N, C-alpha and C positions, 0 to 999 in steps of 0.2 A: 780301490781307494775312490773316495767320492771327489770329483772333479774339484780342484782347488787352485787359486791363484799364487802366483809366485812369491809375491810378497808375504802372504799367509805362510806358505812353506819355509820361507826363511825364518821368520818368527819362530816357528815350530821346531825347527833344527839348530837355532842359534846363529844362522848365518846372515848374510849381508846381500841384497841385490847390487851387484856392482855395474851390470850391463843388460840392456834389454828392458821390454816393457814388465814392469812389476806386476800388472794385471793379465799377462799371459796365464793361460791355466794348463795345468797337467792333469791326466785323469789315472794313471798307473804310475806305478815306482819300479824301477830295473836297476840293476847294476851289472847287467851284460848286455853288452852291444850287440849281441847274435840274437840276442830273443826278444830285445825291447818291443813294445808296441808303440804305435803311432801317438802322440798327445803324451810321451811319458816323462816323468822326472827321472832322470839318469844321476845316480850316485856313485862318484869314482871312489874305487876304495884302494888303499895300498896294501901291499904284503910284502914279505920278506924278500920274495923274487919278482914281484911286479909292481907297477906304479900304473892305475889306469887313469891318473889325470892326463896321460899323454894322447888318450883315445876319445878327448870330448868331442873332436870334429867327426869322427865315425858314429858317435852316439846322436849327434845332430842330423846326420846324413840317415841314419837308420830311422829318424821321426822324434826323436827327444825333442821336446819344447823347452823344457827347462833343466839346466845342468848344475848339478852341485859338485862343486870342486875345491880341492885346498889350494890350487893355482891352474891358470889358464895360459898354457903356451899358444902364441899364434892369436892371430884375430878371433873377435866373438863370431861364431858361427852365425848367418843369417836365419832371422826367424827363431831365434832362443834367447832365453833369460838366463843370465849366470848369475848364480850364489856361490858365494865363497866361505868357506867354513874352516875352522882349524883342523878337525879331524873328520874325515869322511865317514868314518864307522861310527862314531858317536853321534854324528849327524842322522845316518839311518837309524839308529836305536832310537834318538829322539823323536823322529818324525813317525816311528811305530807305535811309541808309546802315547804320543799326541792322538794320533789316529784312533787307536784303541779307545783312549779314554772320550772320546767325543761320541763314541757309538754306546747304545744301550744293548747289550748282548750278554749272554752267559758265555765265559771261558772256561774251557777244562784244560788244566795243564796235567799233562801225563810225562811221566820219569820212571827209570828203573834199569836194574843192569841189562835185561832183555825183555823180550814181549812188547816193547813200546808201540811199536808200528802195528802189529795186529789187533793190540789193545784199541789204537787209534781208530783202525779200521771198523771195529765192532762197535765203537763209540759213535763214530761219524754215522754209520748206518742206524744205530739205535735212535740217537737223537733226531736223524733226518725224517724219521717217520712221523715226528710232532713239529719239528721247527725247521728253518731253512738254515742248513748248516753247513759250514764250511770245515776243512781240514787241513793240517800239515801235508803237502805234496811232497812224494819222494822222500829225501833224508834232509830235507830243509828244517833240521832242529837243533841249529846251533846259534852263535852270537850273531852270525848275517842270517841264517835260514829263518830263524824265528821272528826277527824284524820284517823279513820279505812275507812272511806268511801272515802276520798281522795287517800288514800293508795292501794284502789282497783282499781283504775283508770288504765286503760292499754293503751300502746302507740296507739292503733288504734281509740281511743276514740277522739270523737271530741266536745264533751259536757259533762257537768257534772251537775246535778240537786241536790243541797246541802241544805237539811233540817237543820235549826238551832232552836234549843229550848233553853229553859232558865228556871230557877226558882229564880234567884237572879240577883241584880244588878251586872254589869260588866263582864257579860257572853257571850253575843253577840259579843262584840268587838274582843276578843281574836279569836274567831272563824272566824272572817272576816279576821282577820291578817293572819290566816292560810289558809284560802281558797282564798281570793283575788278574789271575785266575781266581773264581769263587768255589771251583771245585778242584780237587787235586787226586790224581791217580799215582801211585806208587806200585809198580808191577811186582817188583822183587829187589832183594838186595843180593848180589851174587859176587863174583870175582872180576867182572869186566872193568878193565882200567885200573886193577890193582897195582899195576906196575907204579901208576904215578899217584896213587892214593896210599898205599902201603898196607891197608889192612880192610876188612869188611866192615867194621867200625867206621873207618875214615869215608868209605863209600856211603854208609848210612848216613853219616853227618852231612856229607853233600847232597845227597838226594833229599835229604830231611828238610832242605831249604824250601822245599815246595811246602810241604806241612808247615813250616814256619810262616809262611807267605799268605797262607788262606785266612780270611775273616772269620769272625764268629757266626755268621749265617752261613756259612761255607761248609763243604763236606769233604772229607779225606776218605778215599777207599783204598784199603790194603788187603793183601790176602790174610786171611785168618790164621794161616800156618806159617807166616812170616816171623822169624825170630827176633826181628826188630819192631814187630806190630805195637807192642807195650812202649818202646822206646819213642816211637812216632806220636803215641798219643799224648805223650808228656811234652811233645815239640810243636801243637797245635791248639788253636783256639776253635777250629772247625769241630764239627761233629764226625767222629771216627765210624766209619762203616765196614766192618769186616766181611770178605765173601771167602767163599771156597768150594771144595767138592765135600759135602756132607756136612760142613761146619760154617758159622757163620750168619750174619744176619739175611744175607742173600747167599744162597747156596744151589748147589744140583745135588739132586737125588735120582735113583735108579738110573744111573749112566750105562748107556751101551753104546759101543763103537765096534764098528763093522768093516774098517778098513777103509771105509770111503768117507763116514760121516761120524759125527757124536751126537748122541740122542739123549735128553734127559729132562726130568721135572725141574722146573725154576721154581724154588721155593723161598718167600720173603717172609721174614718175621715169623717163622714157623708154619706158614700157609702154602700149600700149594697154589700156583698161579697160573701156570700154563706149561704146554710141551715146547721145546726147543730142539730144534733138528740141525745142527752146525754143519757146515759143507767143509768141516775140516777134523781131523782126528787128533787124538793126544790130549792128555790131562792137562798140560799146561795151556792149551789153546781153550780149553772148558774154563779155566780160571781167569785168562783175560777176557773171555766172553762174559763171564760173572762180573767183573769190574765194570764192564761197560753198561751190563744189565742194572747195577746197583746206581750207576750214575744217571741212568734214564728214570729209575724210581725216585730218586732223589728230587730230580726236576720235574716230577708228574707226568711222565710218558706212561699212557695206559698199559697194562701188563700184557693185553694182546698184541701191540703194536711193538713192545720190546722184544717178544717171542719171534715176531714176525720179522723184525730189523735183524735180530741174531741168525734166524735162519737164511736170511737172504744176503748175508755180506759177503763181498768179494774181497779176498785178502790181498794186499799189495805183492807183487812177485817176489818170489823168492822166499817166501814165509811159508815153508811146508806145503807148496803148492803140489797137487797131484794131478799128474797125466799118463797117459798109457801110449805105448809105440812099441808096435811088433809083438804085442802080447806082454810086454815087460811094463811092470807099476814102477814109475820113477816119483820119488819125493824131491822137490827142488826146495832146498832150505839154505841156499848158498849165499843169502845175504850177509850174515854175519855169524859170529859164534864164539861162544865162551865156554866154561866149563858145565856151568849150570844148564846153558840151552844145548849144548852138545849131549849132556845126560838125558835131559827131557826127550830129545829127538830120538836117541838110542832106544830109550824105554818104550818110546810111541812105536818104532819098527818093529820092535820085538813082539810087539801085540797085535802087528798087522796078520790077518789069516792069509796063507797061501794054500794053493791046492796043486794037484798033479805034479808033486814032487818039487814045486818051486823052491828057490833058495833065497835068504835075506842078506843082501849086501849093505854095506856101508862104505862111502868112498868119501875121505874126509883128509882136510886139509889142516893146516896150522891154525891156533888161536892167537889172536894178537895181543899185544899190551898185558902181558902177565908176568913180564919181567922175570926176578928170580924164580918165580912160581912155574914157569913153562916146563922146566926141566920135570917136575914131578906130575904137573896136570897132563901132559900129552901121553905119558905111558900109562897113566891112570884109566884115560878114556878108553885107549886102547884094550885094556884088559876087561873094563865094563862090557865094551861090546863083543869081546869074546866069550864072557860069561853069560852073555844072554843070548848065545848060539848065534851071533853074526859072523858073516865073511869079511875080513877088514882089509880095506885097501887104503894108504895114504898116499899123498901127493904133494910133491914140492918141498921146497928147504923148510927146516924147521917143525915137518910134520913127521920125520923119521921114529920119533919116540911114541907114537901111535901104532903103528903096525908091530914094532918092538915089544910095546906093552901087551899086544894082542897075541905073541908068541907065535904064532901062525900066520901073522899078516905079512902083507906084501906092500912094497913101498916103490912108488916112480918118482924120480928125481925132478921130473918136469911135466909140463902139459903134452907135449908131444909123445914123450914116452908112454904117458898114461893112456891117451888114446890111442896108441899102437896096441898096448898091452891089454886093454879092456876091450877093444872093438871084436865083436863076433863070440865074446865070452859067456854073454847073458843068453836064456833062453826064455820062451812064454812061459809065464806063471811066476818069474823071479820078481822079486822086489827090490829096488835100489834107491838107496838115500844119498843125495850129495849135500855136504854141509863143511863150512869153513868160514873162517873172518873174511871180511870184503877184501881185504889186500891179497888175498890167496887167488881171488879170480877162479873159483873152481867151476863156475858156469861153463867156462870155455871146455873144460872138459865134458860136462855134462851134455852140452848142447851139440858137440861133434859126435859124443857116441850115441845118444839118444836125440836125435832132432825132432822138436815136438811137431806132431801131426797136423797141430792146428793153429 
């Protein structure tokens, strides 16, 4: 955030300065007393199990100069200005929208059932070859994370890539109202969060809030193979740019994968424009890269820089990251999972070449937020993995159906049992994929069985 006086922040968030110097300046915004920087504006949030208003003194001691609270218990900390608001979360969101609107920059909004973070990584790198670009850090993609992401934009930034996640209906539209993107990317419509949204049609309606929020001079990028692509076209005023493998306005042709990288010719409007050497495998990853390429093309990034950016992208940890240890190739895709991303990862592993008698294993945990669909989805994933010739291991409560569906799969009830059962099982030449929903914390198994060497 640009350095701003407390009185201006109060106006922006709908609050009132009740103590301290109205001219006192804050340079950043934080909601966490553990990580805030000196001269921060600290916003107290309340949840079902906590009330940060009680920690205003700690925020001041950590360096906050402006405190945004619903109430202040105790004396005003020395050297601070206090702003009182009715609702801390609403105040944070108002601050974010105010800050975004005072900046002249391109905002790219990304949503979808899966692939958001890798698409964000590709888009950030592509735009970064031409513009000073910032992007969502970690998983800051919800009603709190998006405002904090926007508030971290500085005056020198020319583009922002904002990931937008959701769990329930009605959550994407407010994020769009805060961020005001001109470019939107919808990675896909799967079954993630179907427990709360009821159907893929309901999920498409919620994700389509991004399409509806775009202006006429904007662009919406969607996979050409998405069965909701036509639906999105009817829901947006922006230009729709379909992308895909061998289809779409922006597409990949001559795709080759060697187990480590994906190489393809980037084709735009029927014309080959360059060669891309992605540092990751998987057709779904190629699709995510093409969405980023389309965004760069729309914003005028030269084709050679688009190819350069894609080829040099470093993906966020847990997104099909590949490493080797003891001669075994490990794919870390532990960040999250749903039936579509599980299917994509399994198909990818099945295509990875092995030598010297190497075997392919999948170590899988439960997929969350599927509700009544979980009973069918887990066995289906196990069957698919077995059909692809993979050796199947499931770990943890809720994942039993995966190994049961595989027929010859093996299940471990918890992390310790899995570590004990898998230690020493793998030999040089084997390839192992770990994947599960975030709540399963499957990386605890992976990191103990295969400690990264770097």
